Steps between C-alpha positions, in 0.01 A plus 500: 500500500429192289479265801233716668216278390665166519375313812321806619156658480480422130484118572221544746310724259532256221391213728207704615382588142538132383282390790249777430468419136459119584231593725316710250521224251359243752231736603388572141488120437303443810253778420456366149453151633236577763312786307427303198694748291732222372207341327433828302870560433563135397287521182694791351817352627432174322433686171798730521725208581417336162560813302893484525491158353271606225745784421801281509337262247418803283856624510625160422264490195638829382860382547430165301331705240797738464735203471292323227389214726156351526285678760173335517591263781584804722237739365199274552554465877573864528171589321308252724656648810424850375128399436457350851671770690330776286162350571580482876608870496177598326294300747683638802441854362140461538532340845724771638304791359434734788138588552194464729265205514124545512491495870768775519795282600835566338609237238809454306846600590668816365845395552473161329293670230800739428742203520284314224506816286871525519547133419261534203677805377847322526366194327343696208834695452714189507260317266509792253874521512554129445252501206667803350838317536365176342342689202835674451718196487566397142538134559144451633368299198753226533467492886129432501532202279389172644760248604 
């Protein structure tokens, strides 16, 4: 019974599914390339790509603070990146807002608007959690001292 799928129909089905999934991926990339959709998607991708680096720097700051180390050299780049990505998210929010132009044409993009809202909510939550953690840490006064 165990050898029923070895070298049989299962291998052909797996090969077919693999080719079909590759075809879908290539088709999606071609559609994005030729429809101009990638240009709209790229703006929010670029912003969302910087957010993990911001969060990692923030987590590093909390870790340094908890261990009584100086944190300013990690916290300053994190705050700068948070400011730039936050400004980009706000700017993209107004750009992707769905609606109608004066001539009746549809403007904005509901999907990217929703993605922007999700990224903003995630960012707000992580900033609040990080700030709460930094304020709770007892070694914070010594850690913020200049070198």
